[in-house]
N, C-alpha and C positions, 0 to 999 in steps of 0.2 A: 504494500500500500504506500503510495506516495504521500509524504507528509510535508506540507509547506508551512512555513510560518505565516500567520494570518496576514501580515503586512505584505509579504511577498505575493501571496495569492491575490490580494486586492490589486496590487500593481499589475500582475500578470493578466488577471481575468476582468478587471474593471471594478471600480469602487462600489457600484450599485448592483452587482450581480447577486441575485437572491440565493444562488446555490453555494456561494462562498461559505455561508454559515453552516451548510450541511456537509460540505466537502472537507473543510479544514477547520481546525480550531487549535488554540493554544492548549497544550496539555496542562490540565488543572485538576489535580486530585485533592479532594477534600475528605480526609480520613474520617472526620467526625460524621459527615453525611453518609459515608459508607457504613459506618457502625449503625447509624439510625436505619438505613435501608435494610440491612440484614436483620436487625432486631425486629423491625416491623414485619419482614417476610416470615420470620419465625413465630410471629404472633405474640411477641413479648412486649410488655409495657416497660417503661423505664424503671419502675419499682422492681419488676421481676429480674431485670438485668442486674440491678443493684444488689438484690438478694443473692444472685449467683456469684457476684464478685466478692462478697464478704461484708463484714460489719463496718468497714471504713467507707462504704459506698452508700449514697442516698440517691433519691430520684433527682434532686437538684444537681448533684455532682455529675450524674449521667447526662443531664440536659446540658451542662456546661461542657462536658467532654464532646458531645455531639456537635457543639457549635465551633469547636476548634478545627482549624484546617490541618495542622500538623500535630501529631500525638507522639509522646515519648514511646520508644520501643518497648520498654518494660510494661507500660500500661497497655499498649497495643497487644502484646503477647498475652497478658492476663485476660483481656476482653476476647481475643480470638479463641482462647481455650474455653471461656464461658459460653461462647456462641457456637463452638465446634466448627470454626471456619479458619482456614489457614491465615496466618498473620500477613502473608504476602498479598492475599486477596484484599484485605482491608487497607493495606498500604498502597497498592498499585491499581485498584479498580478505577478506571476512568469512565464514569457514567455516560458522559457525552459521546465518547468513542463507542461505547456499547450501543447507544441509541442509533448512531450513524450506521453501525454494522447491521443492526436489526432492520433499519429502514432500507438499506441497500439489499439485504436478503429478501425483504418483502417485495421491493420493486422488481428485482430480478425474477422472482417466482411468478410474478404476474405478466412479465414480458413474454413468457413462453406460451401464453394462451391457457386455457383451462387448467391453471395451477400446475403446469408442467406435465399434465397427463395427455398422452397421445392415444386416441382411440383408433383401432384398426378396422372399424366398420363405419358405414355411413348410416346415421340414425334414420334418415328418410327412407333408405332402401329397406331397413329392418321394419319400419312402420308399414311400408307398402306390402312386404311379405306377410305381415300379420293381417292386414286387410284382406289379402287374397286368401289366406287360410280361413279367415272368418267367413268369406263368401262361399268357399267350398263346403265348410261345415253347415252353413245355413241351407245350401242347396240339398245336401244329404238329409238334413232334418226335414225339409219341405217334402222331399220325395218319400221319406218314411211316413210322414203324416198322410200324404196322398194315398199310399198303399193301405194304411189303416182304414181310411175312409172308404176305399174301394172294397175292402174285405167286409166292413160293416154293412155296406150297401148290399153285398151278395148275401150276407146272413139275413138281412131284412127281406130280400126278395125270396129267399128259400122258405122263410116262415109264412109268407103270405100264400 
């Protein structure tokens, strides 16, 4: 993946290009937000995380921790163990990069038509075959009913 500094991208592609925001960004990792995102994904409240971290921790301290951009390695290690998430994930996860990656994957999957699925049959041909089969079955049913009527007429004639 080509990574350009935002100012280089704006000079290259033009200041007002709306795709610049999607294509490039300055790498900005906010470790506190990463902790909050994983805590929320695990369904934990700040109090719950504080309980897992020990008696020194409170909800307020977790809130302050989640507002910090950079977090001390020892604290990050303690939080990562409590959340059962590798410390490197909390340190290095760039949410904007993940969003761009997801968006590109979504757009690429829709460029292939029908979500990348290629059908080996023509639905109209299959529909026409089904119509023809229905017609044949209807004609057989009609013939069978006509035979029944003819047999019943014979029985009525024989009784008279």
